[in-house]
C-alpha positions in Angstrom: -12.6 -25.8 79.4 -11.4 -22.4 78.3 -12.1 -19.2 80.4 -11.6 -16.7 77.6 -11.6 -16.9 73.8 -10.3 -14.3 71.4 -12.2 -14.1 68.1 -10.0 -13.1 65.2 -12.7 -12.2 62.8 -15.7 -9.9 62.1 -19.3 -9.9 60.9 -21.8 -12.6 61.4 -19.3 -15.4 62.1 -17.9 -13.3 65.0 -21.4 -13.0 66.5 -22.0 -16.7 66.0 -18.8 -17.5 68.0 -19.7 -14.9 70.7 -23.1 -16.5 71.2 -21.6 -20.0 71.5 -19.1 -18.7 74.1 -21.8 -17.0 76.1 -23.9 -20.1 76.2 -20.9 -22.1 77.3 -19.9 -19.6 80.1 -16.8 -18.5 78.3 -15.7 -14.8 78.1 -15.1 -13.4 74.6 -12.6 -10.9 73.2 -13.1 -9.4 69.8 -10.3 -7.7 67.8 -11.6 -5.2 65.2 -10.5 -2.6 62.6 -11.5 1.0 62.8 -14.1 0.4 60.1 -15.8 -2.0 62.5 -15.7 0.1 65.7 -19.5 0.5 65.7 -20.3 -3.0 64.6 -22.5 -5.5 66.5 -19.7 -7.9 67.4 -17.8 -5.1 69.1 -20.9 -4.3 71.1 -21.7 -7.9 72.1 -18.3 -9.2 73.0 -17.2 -9.0 76.6 -14.0 -7.1 75.5 -13.1 -5.4 72.3 -9.7 -4.2 71.1 -9.0 -2.1 68.0 -5.9 -3.5 66.1 -5.7 -1.2 63.1 -7.3 0.6 60.1 -9.8 -0.9 57.7 -7.6 -2.8 55.2 -7.3 -6.4 56.3 -3.5 -6.4 55.9 -3.3 -3.6 58.4 -5.7 -5.3 61.0 -7.3 -8.7 60.7 -4.2 -10.3 59.0 -1.7 -8.9 61.5 -0.7 -12.0 63.5 1.6 -10.1 65.9 -1.1 -7.6 66.9 -3.7 -10.4 67.4 -1.2 -12.4 69.5 -0.3 -9.3 71.6 -4.0 -8.8 72.4 -4.4 -12.4 73.4 -1.3 -12.4 75.7 -2.2 -9.1 77.3 -5.9 -10.2 77.7 -4.9 -13.5 79.3 -6.7 -15.5 76.5 -6.8 -19.3 76.5 -7.7 -19.8 72.9 -8.3 -18.1 69.5 -11.1 -18.9 67.2 -10.3 -17.7 63.6 -13.8 -18.1 62.1 -13.6 -18.4 58.3 -11.5 -16.4 55.9 -8.7 -14.1 57.1 -6.3 -16.3 59.1 -8.5 -19.4 59.5 -6.5 -21.5 57.1 -3.1 -20.0 57.7 -0.7 -22.7 59.1 1.8 -20.1 60.3 -0.9 -18.5 62.5 -1.8 -21.9 64.0 1.8 -22.6 64.7 2.4 -19.2 66.3 -0.6 -19.8 68.6 0.9 -23.1 69.7 4.3 -21.6 70.3 2.7 -18.9 72.5 0.7 -21.6 74.5 -2.6 -20.3 73.0 -4.9 -22.9 71.7 -5.9 -22.5 68.1 -9.5 -23.6 67.7 -9.1 -25.6 64.5 -6.9 -28.3 63.1 -3.1 -28.4 63.6 -0.7 -26.4 61.5 0.4 -29.6 59.9 -3.1 -30.5 58.9 -3.9 -27.1 57.5 -0.6 -27.1 55.5 -1.2 -30.6 54.2 -4.8 -29.9 53.0 -4.3 -26.2 52.2 -2.0 -27.0 49.3 -4.5 -28.4 46.9 -1.9 -30.2 44.8 -0.4 -32.1 47.7 -4.0 -32.7 49.1 -4.9 -34.4 45.9 -1.9 -36.6 46.1 -2.6 -37.5 49.7 -6.2 -38.4 48.9 -5.1 -40.4 45.9 -2.8 -42.5 48.1 -5.6 -43.0 50.6 -7.8 -44.5 47.9 -10.1 -41.4 47.6 -11.3 -40.8 44.0 -9.7 -37.6 42.5 -10.1 -36.0 39.1 -7.5 -36.9 36.5 -4.7 -34.3 36.4 -1.2 -33.4 37.5 0.3 -35.0 40.7 2.6 -32.1 41.3 3.0 -28.3 40.8 3.2 -27.3 37.1 6.1 -25.0 36.5 6.4 -24.6 32.8 4.2 -24.1 29.7 5.6 -27.4 28.3 4.6 -29.3 31.4 1.1 -27.8 31.3 0.7 -28.7 27.6 1.8 -32.3 28.2 -0.6 -32.8 31.1 -3.5 -31.2 29.3 -3.0 -33.2 26.1 -2.7 -36.4 28.2 -5.9 -36.0 30.2 -7.6 -34.2 27.2 -9.3 -30.8 27.1 -11.2 -29.1 28.6 -9.0 -28.7 31.7 -8.9 -26.5 34.8 -5.8 -24.6 35.9 -6.0 -24.1 39.7 -3.9 -22.3 42.4 -2.7 -24.6 45.1 -3.3 -22.0 47.7 -6.4 -19.9 48.7 -9.9 -20.3 47.4 -12.9 -18.3 46.4 -12.4 -18.9 42.7 -9.2 -16.9 42.5 -6.3 -18.3 40.6 -8.6 -20.5 38.4 -8.8 -20.7 34.7 -10.5 -23.0 32.2 -8.8 -24.0 29.0 -10.3 -25.8 25.9 -7.2 -25.8 23.7 -3.4 -25.1 23.7 -3.7 -21.4 23.2 -6.2 -20.8 26.0 -4.1 -23.2 28.2 -1.0 -21.1 27.9 -2.9 -17.9 28.4 -4.8 -19.3 31.4 -1.6 -20.8 32.9 0.1 -17.4 33.2 -3.1 -15.6 34.2 -3.8 -18.1 37.0 -0.2 -17.9 38.4 -0.3 -14.1 38.3 -3.7 -13.9 40.1 -2.7 -16.5 42.7 0.6 -14.7 43.5 -1.3 -11.5 43.9 -4.1 -12.9 46.0 -2.2 -15.5 48.1 1.5 -14.7 47.8 1.9 -18.1 46.2 1.7 -18.5 42.4 1.9 -22.3 42.3 -0.7 -24.0 40.1 -1.7 -27.5 39.1 -4.0 -28.9 36.3 -7.0 -31.2 36.5 -9.6 -32.5 34.1 -12.6 -30.1 33.9 -15.7 -32.0 35.0 -18.4 -30.4 32.9 -21.8 -29.5 34.5 -21.0 -31.1 37.8 -22.7 -30.7 41.2 -20.7 -29.4 44.1 -21.4 -31.8 47.0 -19.6 -31.3 50.3 -19.6 -33.2 53.6 -19.4 -31.7 57.0 -17.0 -33.7 59.2 -15.9 -33.4 62.9 -12.8 -35.0 64.3 -11.4 -35.1 67.8 -7.9 -35.8 69.2 -8.7 -39.4 69.9 -9.1 -40.5 66.3 -12.8 -40.2 66.1 -14.3 -38.7 63.0 -18.0 -38.3 62.1 -20.1 -37.0 59.3 -23.0 -34.6 59.7 -24.3 -35.3 56.3 -23.8 -33.6 52.9 -24.7 -30.3 51.4 -25.4 -29.3 47.8 -23.6 -26.0 47.1 -23.9 -26.0 43.3 -25.6 -22.6 42.9 -22.6 -20.3 42.6 -21.5 -17.1 40.8 -17.8 -16.8 40.0 -17.2 -19.9 42.3 -18.9 -18.0 45.2 -21.8 -19.9 46.7 -25.3 -18.3 46.8 -27.7 -21.0 48.0 -26.8 -24.2 49.9 -29.0 -27.0 51.1 -28.9 -30.2 53.1 -29.4 -33.0 52.4 -28.4 -32.8 48.7 -31.4 -33.5 46.5 -31.6 -36.3 43.9 -29.0 -38.6 45.5 -29.8 -42.3 45.9 -29.5 -43.7 49.4 -26.5 -45.8 48.3 -24.7 -42.8 46.7 -25.4 -40.6 49.7 -24.0 -43.3 52.1 -20.9 -43.8 49.9 -20.1 -40.0 49.7 -20.4 -39.6 53.4 -18.3 -42.7 54.2 -15.6 -41.5 51.7 -15.5 -38.1 53.4 -14.9 -39.7 56.8 -12.2 -41.9 55.3 -10.6 -38.8 53.7 -10.5 -36.9 57.1 -9.1 -39.9 58.9 -6.4 -40.2 56.3 -4.9 -37.0 57.6 -5.8 -37.6 61.3 -8.1 -34.5 61.1 -9.3 -32.7 64.2 -11.9 -29.9 64.5 -14.7 -29.0 62.0 -13.9 -29.4 58.4 -15.4 -30.0 55.0 -14.6 -32.5 52.3 -15.7 -31.2 48.9 -16.5 -33.3 45.9 -17.6 -32.8 42.3 -20.4 -35.1 41.3 -21.1 -36.1 37.7 -23.1 -39.0 36.3 -23.1 -40.8 39.7 -19.3 -40.5 40.0 -17.7 -38.2 42.5 -14.2 -36.9 42.8 -12.3 -35.2 45.7 -11.9 -31.5 45.0 -10.5 -30.0 48.2 -10.8 -29.9 52.0 -11.7 -26.7 53.9 -9.9 -26.9 57.2 -12.2 -24.5 59.0 -15.9 -23.9 59.7 -17.7 -22.8 56.6 -20.3 -20.1 56.0 -22.9 -22.8 55.2 -22.3 -24.9 58.4 -25.7 -23.7 59.5 -27.7 -26.1 57.2 -25.8 -29.0 58.7 -26.6 -27.7 62.2 -30.3 -27.5 61.3 -30.7 -31.0 60.0 -28.4 -32.6 62.7 -29.3 -30.6 65.7 -25.6 -30.3 66.5 -23.9 -26.9 67.4 -20.7 -27.1 65.2 -19.1 -24.1 66.8 -19.5 -25.5 70.3 -18.1 -28.9 69.1 -15.1 -27.0 67.7 -14.4 -25.4 71.1 -14.8 -28.7 73.0 -12.5 -30.5 70.6 -9.9 -27.8 71.0 -10.2 -28.0 74.8 -9.2 -31.7 74.5 -12.6 -33.3 74.9 -13.9 -36.2 72.9 -16.6 -35.7 70.3 -20.0 -35.5 72.0 -21.5 -37.8 69.5 -20.8 -41.1 67.7 -21.8 -41.7 64.1 -24.5 -44.1 65.2 -26.1 -41.3 67.3 -26.3 -38.9 64.4 -29.9 -38.6 63.1 -30.5 -36.2 60.2 -34.0 -34.8 60.2 -35.9 -32.7 57.6 -34.4 -30.3 55.0 -32.5 -27.0 55.4 -31.8 -24.3 52.9 -29.4 -21.3 53.3 -29.5 -18.1 51.2 -26.6 -15.8 51.4 -27.7 -12.2 51.6 -25.1 -10.0 49.9 -25.0 -6.2 49.6 -24.6 -6.2 45.9 -26.5 -5.8 42.6 -26.8 -9.2 40.9 -28.1 -7.5 37.8 -25.0 -5.4 37.3 -22.3 -8.0 37.4 -22.8 -8.6 41.2 -21.2 -5.3 42.0 -20.8 -4.6 45.7 -23.2 -2.0 47.2 -21.7 -0.7 50.4 -23.5 2.1 52.3 -25.9 2.8 55.1 -28.8 0.5 55.9 -31.8 2.9 56.5 -34.4 0.2 57.4 -33.9 -3.4 58.5 -36.4 -6.0 59.4 -35.4 -9.7 59.5 -37.9 -12.5 59.0 -39.0 -14.9 61.7 -41.5 -17.6 62.5 -41.2 -21.4 62.7 -38.1 -22.9 61.2 -36.5 -19.6 60.3 -33.0 -18.5 61.4 -31.0 -15.4 60.5 -27.3 -15.0 61.2 -26.4 -11.4 60.6 -24.3 -8.5 62.0 -26.2 -5.7 60.5 -29.0 -3.4 61.7 -30.9 -0.2 60.8 -28.3 2.6 60.7 -25.4 0.2 60.1 -23.0 1.4 57.5 -21.6 -1.4 55.4 -17.9 -0.7 54.8 -16.4 -1.2 51.3 -13.4 -3.0 52.6 -14.7 -6.6 53.1 -16.8 -9.3 51.6 -20.3 -8.2 50.6 -22.2 -10.8 52.6 -24.3 -9.2 55.3 -26.5 -12.0 56.4 -27.5 -15.6 56.0 -31.1 -16.7 55.9 -31.5 -20.4 57.0 -34.8 -22.3 57.0 -35.6 -25.8 58.2 -38.8 -27.9 57.5 -39.8 -31.5 57.4 -39.5 -31.8 53.6 -37.7 -30.1 50.8 -40.9 -28.8 49.3 -41.9 -27.2 52.6 -38.4 -25.8 53.1 -38.6 -24.1 49.7 -42.0 -22.6 50.6 -40.7 -21.5 53.9 -37.6 -19.9 52.3 -39.8 -18.0 49.8 -42.0 -16.7 52.7 -39.0 -15.6 54.7 -37.4 -13.9 51.7 -40.6 -12.0 51.2 -40.5 -10.8 54.8 -36.8 -9.8 54.7 -36.8 -6.0 54.4 -33.5 -4.1 53.8 -33.5 -0.5 52.6 -30.7 1.9 51.8 -28.6 -0.6 49.9 -29.3 -3.1 47.1 -29.1 -6.8 48.1 -29.2 -10.2 46.5 -32.7 -11.0 48.0 -34.6 -10.5 44.6 -32.1 -12.8 42.9 -32.5 -15.5 45.6 -36.2 -15.3 45.2 -35.8 -15.8 41.4 -33.5 -18.8 41.9 -35.9 -20.5 44.2 -38.6 -20.3 41.6 -36.6 -21.8 38.7 -37.8 -25.2 37.5 -34.3 -26.5 37.9 -34.1 -25.7 41.6 -37.6 -26.9 42.3 -36.7 -30.2 40.7 -33.4 -30.4 42.4 -31.7 -30.8 39.1 -29.3 -27.9 39.0 -25.5 -27.8 38.7 -22.5 -25.4 39.0 -23.2 -23.9 35.6 -26.7 -22.9 36.4 -26.0 -19.1 36.8 -23.6 -19.2 33.8 -26.5 -20.5 31.8 -28.5 -17.5 32.9 -25.7 -15.2 31.8 -25.6 -16.7 28.4 -29.3 -16.6 28.1 -29.3 -12.8 28.7 -31.2 -12.9 31.9 -29.0 -10.4 33.7 -29.0 -7.9 30.8 -32.8 -8.1 30.5 -33.3 -7.6 34.3 -30.7 -5.0 35.0 -32.4 -1.7 36.0 -29.9 0.3 34.0 -31.1 -1.5 30.8 -34.8 -1.0 31.5 
């Protein structure tokens, strides 16, 4: 087992990893930017080293500085968390060349599944259902038009690299296809340094279902059940739950078995997520996230398995602690992402100082957060400041518990997404478990945000 792990990240995921290390008797080193010098991860880690100013490209994305800290600090392994360098195959390769264990999949696995176009082709060859579309990069307008006309509109133009909804455009005709083709390439090049795009059939009103998998270096792969992550704004998830509601036992079994098959097809190691689009009882491979995800918490709550600790054990060369037959999923879990933003004004970020902070508690309530009273939220990073996770025996009880916990969650000094989460939990669609990825867009078209924006009242 490792003696010391460097955490190449910030915020709540950094604290999550620090806690796992401490419980496992492993020392932790955190690297941080000047904007985070007074942050909770810096205070909680055994060691902390500043590697640059606030912009990520001058700190958290600087591989040479992170490796230097690891070598000077005699670090055994690096955990990248999510975001930043977590899905950067070059970083994973550099770690290997420097004899530092990368806590995650191999560079080859990240590369194979990180390029979404090649990942689709890999899955297609493995017999995993994929949405109709191009089997390679689309380089010209003419290629784009030929594919779109073949699979029929509407279609989605997608960047092969990155994520978070960037480099994605919808097209319903030739004119919007050509415009979206160039816009997606430009945005992808700016965001990821890679402007390659591909095209797939747009599955209208789908549900976003993903499966948490764990794989070790001995060929063992298991599923920890599926999550429904359909409630999104601009392709950014807001509420996730496990198990996914309104799935038949047969469909649930098939989705999970398909995810395991997909992971085995690439010899996957570490924690990962196979993402599907579900429509009319048919599901299609969308992408694989080769890292731990924000919403791994709901899978932990229903399975009782610490995913971060399993990641560390796998990276240390140990076999999975569990076999599929040992996995028992119990109850229902819901996660609400708490963002420092104003949902009623186009989800605009609201950085600033938190003047009062009181997190909820009680049975079945978990809060993963890095903020506290007096903490100043910097404007340089993602607006998520906390995750509220609840667990209960049934979905109805989990919803009630989540409502109660949101009522208790008090944050002053900045605006947050808490009121919007409360609203979503009370919608008839969520209560019935019959929502899809267009749910919030329907609210936009219905004028909900205009009516409820304080500026318009």
